[in-house]
C-alpha positions in Angstrom: 77.3 84.8 76.6 74.7 87.4 77.8 73.3 90.0 75.4 75.1 93.3 75.6 73.4 96.1 77.5 73.4 99.8 76.8 76.0 100.4 79.4 78.4 97.9 77.8 79.0 99.9 74.6 81.7 102.5 74.1 81.1 105.9 75.8 80.5 108.9 73.5 82.9 111.7 73.4 82.4 115.1 75.1 81.3 116.9 71.9 78.7 114.2 71.1 77.5 114.3 74.7 77.1 118.1 74.6 75.1 117.8 71.3 72.9 115.1 72.8 72.2 117.1 75.9 71.2 120.1 73.7 68.9 117.9 71.6 67.2 116.6 74.7 66.0 120.0 75.8 62.3 119.8 75.6 59.2 122.1 75.9 57.7 120.2 78.8 59.3 120.7 82.2 58.4 117.1 83.2 60.4 115.7 80.3 63.3 118.0 81.0 63.4 116.9 84.7 63.4 113.2 83.8 66.1 113.6 81.1 68.3 115.9 83.2 68.1 113.4 86.1 69.4 110.7 83.6 72.3 112.9 82.5 73.3 113.7 86.0 73.2 110.0 87.0 75.1 108.8 84.0 77.6 111.6 83.7 80.1 111.2 80.9 79.6 107.4 80.7 76.7 107.6 78.3 77.3 104.9 75.6 76.9 105.1 71.8 74.0 102.7 72.1 72.3 104.9 74.7 72.9 108.0 72.5 71.3 106.2 69.5 68.3 105.2 71.6 68.0 108.7 73.0 68.0 110.2 69.4 65.1 107.8 68.6 63.1 109.1 71.6 63.9 112.7 70.8 62.0 112.3 67.4 58.8 112.0 69.5 56.6 114.9 70.4 56.7 116.1 74.0 53.3 114.6 75.0 54.2 111.2 73.3 57.6 111.2 75.1 56.0 111.9 78.4 53.5 109.2 77.9 56.3 106.7 77.2 58.3 107.9 80.2 55.4 107.5 82.6 54.3 104.2 81.0 50.9 105.6 80.0 51.3 104.1 76.6 53.3 101.3 75.0 56.2 102.1 72.6 55.3 102.1 68.9 57.2 100.0 66.3 59.9 102.7 66.0 60.6 102.6 69.7 60.5 98.9 70.1 64.2 98.1 69.6 66.1 96.6 72.5 68.2 99.8 72.9 65.2 102.0 73.2 63.3 99.8 75.5 66.3 99.5 77.8 66.8 103.2 77.8 63.2 103.8 78.7 63.6 101.7 81.7 66.6 103.8 82.8 64.7 107.0 82.2 61.5 106.1 83.9 61.0 107.5 87.4 61.3 105.0 90.2 58.1 105.1 92.3 59.1 104.8 95.9 56.7 103.3 98.4 56.5 105.4 101.6 58.0 103.9 104.7 56.3 104.0 108.1 58.6 106.9 109.0 57.3 108.9 106.0 53.6 108.6 106.9 52.0 111.3 108.9 51.3 110.6 112.6 47.8 111.3 113.9 
């Protein structure tokens, strides 16, 4: 049987989601943009496991959180649980390679 993923857990209720979104408001615009994109993508389907992992990340300072989200530094011992590592993968921006149509024509 495969290990459970963050999305497999029970979804949180609306009140808990509202509190989590409020807690995720940050002082750095870059963090706010990445976190808001996650909430827009996940909607009301955020699980209890994802919420616990998010609370762990919200204990970080804004610069430390941004460094983790941009993979500029490795997670510390407090952020090394399977829940947090999986959530980090979901939060990290996807770098898209330009297609030939996106490149400027000379």
